[in-house]
matplotlib code that plots the C-alpha trace (Angstrom):
import matplotlib.pyplot as plt

x = [109.5, 110.6, 114.1, 115.9, 118.2, 121.9, 123.4, 126.5, 129.2, 130.4, 133.7, 133.5, 136.5, 136.4, 138.1, 138.7, 141.0, 138.4, 136.9, 137.0, 136.1, 134.2, 132.6, 128.9, 127.0, 123.6, 121.6, 118.7, 116.4, 114.2, 112.1, 110.4, 108.4, 111.6, 114.4, 115.7, 118.1, 120.4, 122.3, 125.1, 126.7, 127.6, 125.3, 127.3, 126.1, 125.9, 126.2, 123.1, 123.0, 122.0, 118.3, 118.4, 118.2, 121.1, 120.7, 122.3, 123.7, 123.5, 126.5, 125.9, 129.1, 127.8, 124.6, 123.8, 120.8, 119.5, 116.6, 114.3, 115.8, 119.3, 117.8, 116.3, 119.7, 121.4, 118.8, 119.5, 123.2, 123.1, 120.8, 123.3, 126.2, 124.5, 123.3, 126.9, 128.2, 125.6, 126.3, 130.0, 129.7, 126.2, 123.1, 123.4, 121.2, 119.8, 118.0, 121.1, 123.9, 127.0, 130.7, 132.7, 134.5, 135.2, 135.5, 138.9, 139.4]
y = [187.1, 184.0, 183.4, 181.1, 178.4, 179.0, 176.8, 175.0, 174.4, 170.8, 169.8, 166.7, 164.5, 162.3, 158.9, 157.4, 154.6, 151.8, 153.3, 151.6, 153.2, 151.5, 152.6, 152.2, 152.9, 152.0, 151.9, 149.8, 151.3, 149.4, 151.0, 150.0, 152.0, 152.9, 152.8, 153.1, 150.4, 151.5, 148.8, 150.3, 148.3, 147.7, 147.0, 144.9, 143.5, 139.7, 138.0, 136.0, 132.9, 132.9, 133.0, 135.0, 138.8, 140.6, 141.1, 143.1, 141.7, 143.9, 143.1, 144.7, 146.1, 148.0, 148.3, 151.4, 151.5, 154.8, 156.0, 158.5, 161.6, 160.4, 159.7, 163.2, 164.7, 162.6, 163.7, 167.4, 166.9, 165.1, 167.8, 170.5, 168.6, 167.9, 171.6, 172.8, 170.4, 171.5, 175.2, 174.5, 172.0, 172.2, 170.1, 166.4, 164.7, 161.4, 160.6, 159.9, 157.4, 159.0, 158.3, 157.6, 160.9, 163.1, 166.8, 168.3, 170.8]
z = [83.1, 85.0, 86.0, 83.6, 85.0, 84.4, 81.7, 82.8, 80.2, 79.8, 78.3, 76.1, 75.6, 72.5, 72.8, 69.4, 70.7, 70.0, 66.8, 63.5, 60.2, 57.4, 54.1, 53.3, 50.1, 51.5, 54.7, 55.8, 58.5, 60.9, 63.6, 66.8, 69.4, 71.4, 68.9, 65.3, 64.0, 61.2, 59.2, 57.2, 54.4, 50.8, 47.9, 45.4, 42.1, 41.9, 38.6, 37.7, 35.6, 31.9, 32.6, 35.9, 36.2, 37.9, 41.6, 44.3, 47.6, 50.7, 53.0, 56.5, 58.0, 61.0, 63.0, 65.0, 67.4, 68.5, 70.7, 68.9, 70.5, 69.2, 65.8, 65.6, 66.6, 63.9, 61.3, 62.2, 62.1, 58.7, 57.3, 58.4, 56.9, 53.5, 53.3, 53.9, 51.3, 48.7, 49.4, 48.6, 45.7, 44.4, 44.8, 45.1, 42.5, 43.7, 40.4, 38.2, 38.6, 39.9, 39.7, 42.8, 43.0, 46.0, 45.7, 46.1, 48.8]

ax = plt.figure().add_subplot(projection="3d")
ax.plot(x, y, z, "-o")
ax.set_aspect("equal")
plt.show()
């Protein structure tokens, strides 16, 4: 058995002094060879004219660019968060419209 290198613990300090918070109900994803671009924003209905079908407008509020390793870590983190939520509150059904309610607790 080969010697394994010792792992060194690193303390992480989180600085939220320049953070801003925004709400998004949709995301648009674009990819390139070296990165993933995530546009977070709001889908809002737009009233059409008498002879026009209703449309949705996508207002981009934030853009996050990740390398592929960061994207994979994000996917794993989101998967873990969604699994924990569903264990506590039940499965999230994506096939039916939902009301904008947050669980209490």
